[in-house]
N, C-alpha and C positions, 0 to 999 in steps of 0.2 A: 160807360154801367157795368160790362159786362167786366172788367178789372173789380170794380169793388164790391162784385157779388164772387169771385174769387176774393180778393180778401178775404172781405168777409166768415166766407167758407173756409180759408187756412187758418182765422182767430180763434173762432165755434170750437173748429176741433181739437183746438196746442188748447184751449183754455181744459175742453173735456176732461185731453188728458193727463194735463196735472191732477187733474181734480183727482181722477179717477187711483196714478201714483200714491197720491196723497193722503188714504185712508190705508193706513198698514193690518194687512189679518193679523182678527181676533188672535189672541192666545188660549190657547184648547190643552186640558188634560192629551198627554199621549203627542206632543212635539217633541218634535228632539232639541236637547239644548251641545249649545258648540256653545267651544271659549274662541278669543281675540285670535291665536292662535289656528285653530282649528280644531282643535280637538274635538269628538263627539263625548260630552260628558255623559248622557243619563235623557229622559225623557219627564215632560212635563209632568209630573205626580198629581199635586196639590196648587193649588191657585189661589193663591193669599188676596183679596178686596176689606178696604174700608167698610165703615158704617155706609155711606153714600153706591155703595158699587165701585168705586175705580179702585185696580188693581192694583196692590202696597207690595207683590213680589208675586211666588212662587216656591213653590217645595220639589225636588227632583231625588232616586235616590240612586245613591252611588257607593259601591262595596258595604251592603248591608245599612244601611243612614242613611237617616233626613237632612239635607241643606237647604239651606235660603238663600235667596237668591234675593237682591229688592229689583223694584220693577227698571225702576233710576235709571240699573247698569243692563238693561237686553232692548235689544231692536230684535223686531216680529220679521217676520217676510213668509214669504211665499214655502219656502224649505222647511223653515222651523225658525227656532230661536237662536240668538246670539247675545253672546255676556260679554263685557268689556275686557272681564279680567282675564289673566292669562289661565292656560291648564296650572301654574307652580302654585296662583293667589288662588286657584280652584281647590288646590288640595289641603290653605292650609283651615276652610271656612268647617264650623261646627255648627 
């Protein structure tokens, strides 16, 4: 009986921690955006949303110009956002 309770408690703890990890932090203005190769490129200036409220992309200001990133290229974490693009690819964006 005691081992059954220990196993149940362990399974409960594992399911809670995996659920917490599955929830990515929300995208917010001011978050730092980095490239896939680790270069800091700027902060979120604007969040672009569809009519249903889902995030479709963001804009940042870099070198006095607005650059748009599609949401599909972004990964959120507690320290900011990372785009799947490299620094060279970001330089080519308009």
